[in-house]
FIKOLZA-1660 file (N, C-alpha, C; in steps of 0.1 Angstrom, whole numbers, plus 5000, padded with zeros to 4 digits):
% residues 102
   i   px   py   pz ch aa at
   1 7158 7761 5505  A  M  N
   1 7169 7756 5512  A  M CA
   1 7172 7766 5523  A  M  C
   2 7172 7762 5535  A  A  N
   2 7175 7771 5546  A  A CA
   2 7188 7766 5553  A  A  C
   3 7198 7775 5552  A  F  N
   3 7211 7772 5558  A  F CA
   3 7213 7780 5571  A  F  C
   4 7202 7785 5577  A  A  N
   4 7203 7793 5589  A  A CA
   4 7210 7784 5600  A  A  C
   5 7217 7791 5608  A  T  N
   5 7224 7783 5619  A  T CA
   5 7219 7788 5632  A  T  C
   6 7220 7779 5642  A  S  N
   6 7216 7782 5656  A  S CA
   6 7226 7776 5665  A  S  C
   7 7225 7780 5678  A  A  N
   7 7234 7776 5688  A  A CA
   7 7232 7761 5691  A  A  C
   8 7220 7756 5688  A  C  N
   8 7216 7742 5692  A  C CA
   8 7221 7732 5681  A  C  C
   9 7222 7736 5669  A  V  N
   9 7225 7726 5658  A  V CA
   9 7237 7732 5651  A  V  C
  10 7247 7724 5648  A  N  N
  10 7259 7729 5641  A  N CA
  10 7256 7732 5627  A  N  C
  11 7263 7741 5620  A  P  N
  11 7260 7744 5607  A  P CA
  11 7261 7732 5597  A  P  C
  12 7270 7723 5599  A  S  N
  12 7271 7711 5591  A  S CA
  12 7258 7703 5591  A  S  C
  13 7253 7701 5602  A  A  N
  13 7240 7693 5604  A  A CA
  13 7229 7700 5597  A  A  C
  14 7228 7714 5598  A  R  N
  14 7217 7721 5592  A  R CA
  14 7218 7721 5577  A  R  C
  15 7230 7722 5572  A  I  N
  15 7232 7721 5557  A  I CA
  15 7228 7707 5552  A  I  C
  16 7233 7697 5559  A  A  N
  16 7230 7683 5555  A  A CA
  16 7215 7681 5555  A  A  C
  17 7208 7685 5565  A  S  N
  17 7194 7683 5566  A  S CA
  17 7187 7690 5555  A  S  C
  18 7191 7702 5552  A  S  N
  18 7185 7709 5541  A  S CA
  18 7187 7702 5527  A  S  C
  19 7199 7698 5525  A  L  N
  19 7202 7691 5512  A  L CA
  19 7194 7678 5511  A  L  C
  20 7193 7670 5522  A  E  N
  20 7186 7658 5522  A  E CA
  20 7171 7660 5518  A  E  C
  21 7166 7671 5524  A  G  N
  21 7152 7675 5521  A  G CA
  21 7150 7678 5506  A  G  C
  22 7160 7681 5499  A  Y  N
  22 7159 7683 5484  A  Y CA
  22 7164 7671 5476  A  Y  C
  23 7165 7660 5482  A  G  N
  23 7168 7648 5475  A  G CA
  23 7183 7643 5474  A  G  C
  24 7192 7650 5480  A  F  N
  24 7206 7646 5480  A  F CA
  24 7207 7634 5489  A  F  C
  25 7216 7625 5486  A  A  N
  25 7219 7613 5494  A  A CA
  25 7224 7618 5508  A  A  C
  26 7221 7611 5519  A  P  N
  26 7225 7615 5532  A  P CA
  26 7241 7616 5533  A  P  C
  27 7248 7607 5527  A  D  N
  27 7263 7607 5528  A  D CA
  27 7268 7620 5521  A  D  C
  28 7262 7623 5509  A  Q  N
  28 7267 7634 5501  A  Q CA
  28 7263 7647 5509  A  Q  C
  29 7251 7647 5515  A  S  N
  29 7247 7659 5523  A  S CA
  29 7256 7662 5534  A  S  C
  30 7259 7651 5542  A  R  N
  30 7269 7653 5553  A  R CA
  30 7282 7658 5549  A  R  C
  31 7287 7652 5538  A  C  N
  31 7300 7656 5532  A  C CA
  31 7300 7670 5529  A  C  C
  32 7290 7675 5521  A  V  N
  32 7290 7689 5517  A  V CA
  32 7289 7698 5530  A  V  C
  33 7280 7694 5539  A  G  N
  33 7279 7702 5551  A  G CA
  33 7292 7703 5559  A  G  C
  34 7299 7692 5560  A  D  N
  34 7312 7692 5568  A  D CA
  34 7322 7701 5561  A  D  C
  35 7323 7700 5547  A  R  N
  35 7332 7708 5540  A  R CA
  35 7329 7723 5541  A  R  C
  36 7317 7726 5539  A  L  N
  36 7313 7740 5540  A  L CA
  36 7315 7746 5554  A  L  C
  37 7312 7738 5564  A  E  N
  37 7314 7743 5578  A  E CA
  37 7329 7745 5580  A  E  C
  38 7338 7736 5575  A  A  N
  38 7352 7737 5577  A  A CA
  38 7359 7748 5569  A  A  C
  39 7353 7752 5558  A  N  N
  39 7360 7761 5549  A  N CA
  39 7353 7775 5548  A  N  C
  40 7341 7777 5554  A  L  N
  40 7335 7790 5554  A  L CA
  40 7332 7795 5568  A  L  C
  41 7332 7808 5570  A  S  N
  41 7329 7813 5583  A  S CA
  41 7314 7813 5585  A  S  C
  42 7310 7815 5597  A  L  N
  42 7296 7815 5601  A  L CA
  42 7289 7826 5593  A  L  C
  43 7295 7837 5591  A  G  N
  43 7289 7848 5583  A  G CA
  43 7287 7844 5569  A  G  C
  44 7297 7837 5563  A  Q  N
  44 7296 7833 5549  A  Q CA
  44 7285 7823 5548  A  Q  C
  45 7284 7814 5558  A  L  N
  45 7273 7804 5557  A  L CA
  45 7259 7810 5558  A  L  C
  46 7258 7821 5566  A  Q  N
  46 7246 7828 5567  A  Q CA
  46 7242 7835 5554  A  Q  C
  47 7252 7841 5548  A  Q  N
  47 7250 7847 5535  A  Q CA
  47 7246 7837 5525  A  Q  C
  48 7252 7825 5525  A  L  N
  48 7248 7814 5516  A  L CA
  48 7233 7810 5518  A  L  C
  49 7229 7809 5531  A  G  N
  49 7216 7806 5534  A  G CA
  49 7206 7816 5530  A  G  C
  50 7209 7829 5531  A  N  N
  50 7200 7839 5527  A  N CA
  50 7199 7839 5511  A  N  C
  51 7210 7837 5504  A  A  N
  51 7210 7836 5490  A  A CA
  51 7202 7824 5485  A  A  C
  52 7203 7813 5492  A  A  N
  52 7196 7801 5488  A  A CA
  52 7181 7803 5490  A  A  C
  53 7177 7809 5501  A  R  N
  53 7163 7812 5504  A  R CA
  53 7157 7821 5493  A  R  C
  54 7164 7832 5490  A  A  N
  54 7160 7841 5480  A  A CA
  54 7158 7835 5466  A  A  C
  55 7167 7826 5463  A  A  N
  55 7167 7819 5450  A  A CA
  55 7155 7809 5449  A  A  C
  56 7150 7804 5461  A  R  N
  56 7139 7795 5461  A  R CA
  56 7126 7801 5461  A  R  C
  57 7125 7814 5464  A  E  N
  57 7112 7821 5465  A  E CA
  57 7105 7821 5451  A  E  C
  58 7093 7817 5451  A  G  N
  58 7085 7816 5439  A  G CA
  58 7088 7804 5430  A  G  C
  59 7097 7795 5435  A  D  N
  59 7100 7783 5427  A  D CA
  59 7088 7774 5425  A  D  C
  60 7086 7770 5413  A  T  N
  60 7074 7761 5410  A  T CA
  60 7077 7747 5414  A  T  C
  61 7090 7743 5416  A  T  N
  61 7093 7730 5420  A  T CA
  61 7102 7730 5433  A  T  C
  62 7095 7735 5444  A  P  N
  62 7103 7737 5457  A  P CA
  62 7109 7725 5463  A  P  C
  63 7104 7713 5459  A  G  N
  63 7110 7701 5465  A  G CA
  63 7122 7695 5458  A  G  C
  64 7126 7702 5447  A  R  N
  64 7137 7697 5439  A  R CA
  64 7148 7707 5439  A  R  C
  65 7160 7702 5439  A  L  N
  65 7172 7711 5439  A  L CA
  65 7183 7704 5431  A  L  C
  66 7188 7711 5421  A  T  N
  66 7199 7706 5413  A  T CA
  66 7212 7711 5418  A  T  C
  67 7223 7705 5414  A  V  N
  67 7236 7710 5417  A  V CA
  67 7237 7724 5411  A  V  C
  68 7232 7726 5399  A  G  N
  68 7232 7739 5393  A  G CA
  68 7225 7750 5401  A  G  C
  69 7214 7746 5407  A  D  N
  69 7206 7755 5416  A  D CA
  69 7215 7759 5428  A  D  C
  70 7221 7749 5433  A  F  N
  70 7229 7751 5445  A  F CA
  70 7241 7761 5443  A  F  C
  71 7248 7758 5432  A  V  N
  71 7260 7766 5428  A  V CA
  71 7255 7780 5424  A  V  C
  72 7244 7781 5417  A  R  N
  72 7238 7794 5413  A  R CA
  72 7235 7803 5425  A  R  C
  73 7229 7797 5435  A  A  N
  73 7225 7804 5447  A  A CA
  73 7238 7809 5454  A  A  C
  74 7248 7801 5454  A  A  N
  74 7261 7805 5460  A  A CA
  74 7267 7816 5453  A  A  C
  75 7265 7817 5439  A  G  N
  75 7271 7827 5431  A  G CA
  75 7264 7841 5434  A  G  C
  76 7253 7841 5441  A  A  N
  76 7246 7853 5444  A  A CA
  76 7253 7860 5456  A  A  C
  77 7261 7853 5463  A  V  N
  77 7268 7859 5475  A  V CA
  77 7280 7867 5469  A  V  C
  78 7281 7879 5475  A  K  N
  78 7292 7888 5470  A  K CA
  78 7306 7883 5473  A  K  C
  79 7307 7874 5482  A  D  N
  79 7321 7869 5486  A  D CA
  79 7324 7858 5476  A  D  C
  80 7335 7860 5468  A  P  N
  80 7339 7850 5458  A  P CA
  80 7343 7837 5464  A  P  C
  81 7346 7836 5476  A  R  N
  81 7350 7823 5482  A  R CA
  81 7338 7814 5484  A  R  C
  82 7326 7819 5486  A  V  N
  82 7315 7811 5488  A  V CA
  82 7312 7802 5476  A  V  C
  83 7310 7807 5464  A  P  N
  83 7307 7798 5453  A  P CA
  83 7318 7788 5450  A  P  C
  84 7330 7793 5452  A  L  N
  84 7342 7784 5450  A  L CA
  84 7341 7772 5460  A  L  C
  85 7339 7775 5472  A  E  N
  85 7338 7764 5482  A  E CA
  85 7326 7755 5480  A  E  C
  86 7315 7761 5476  A  V  N
  86 7303 7752 5473  A  V CA
  86 7306 7743 5461  A  V  C
  87 7312 7748 5451  A  A  N
  87 7316 7740 5439  A  A CA
  87 7326 7729 5443  A  A  C
  88 7336 7733 5451  A  R  N
  88 7346 7723 5456  A  R CA
  88 7339 7712 5464  A  R  C
  89 7330 7716 5473  A  A  N
  89 7323 7706 5482  A  A CA
  89 7314 7697 5473  A  A  C
  90 7307 7703 5464  A  A  N
  90 7298 7694 5455  A  A CA
  90 7307 7684 5447  A  A  C
  91 7318 7689 5441  A  A  N
  91 7326 7680 5434  A  A CA
  91 7333 7670 5443  A  A  C
  92 7339 7674 5454  A  G  N
  92 7346 7665 5463  A  G CA
  92 7337 7655 5470  A  G  C
  93 7324 7658 5470  A  C  N
  93 7315 7648 5477  A  C CA
  93 7307 7640 5467  A  C  C
  94 7311 7641 5454  A  G  N
  94 7304 7633 5444  A  G CA
  94 7290 7638 5440  A  G  C
  95 7287 7650 5444  A  V  N
  95 7273 7655 5440  A  V CA
  95 7273 7658 5426  A  V  C
  96 7284 7662 5420  A  V  N
  96 7284 7666 5406  A  V CA
  96 7283 7654 5397  A  V  C
  97 7290 7643 5401  A  T  N
  97 7290 7631 5393  A  T CA
  97 7278 7622 5396  A  T  C
  98 7272 7623 5407  A  N  N
  98 7261 7615 5411  A  N CA
  98 7250 7624 5417  A  N  C
  99 7243 7632 5408  A  P  N
  99 7234 7642 5413  A  P CA
  99 7221 7636 5420  A  P  C
 100 7213 7643 5427  A  P  N
 100 7202 7638 5434  A  P CA
 100 7191 7633 5423  A  P  C
 101 7184 7623 5427  A  A  N
 101 7173 7618 5418  A  A CA
 101 7162 7628 5417  A  A  C
 102 7155 7628 5406  A  R  N
 102 7144 7637 5405  A  R CA
 102 7131 7629 5407  A  R  C
% end
């Protein structure tokens, strides 16, 4: 999962694209991306992206991502606000109640 940001693409779109690539529904992915962009700073989003990439290294199922994987990666960020906002976004966007298909 790469949450890297660039000047050409807004963070929300990058997050949504990454989540869709892991099987999340497009509407859920956009919702999570919008919420994270609204509630986290660019630096926090970059830290989340770095943690997510590190968590996926050596993964034997790189095409699958669970909500637990997503929240666990967020927990690796030293800023306590990051995992809180990830969990809030996942719950608020229905990702927790309707997880991606395997």
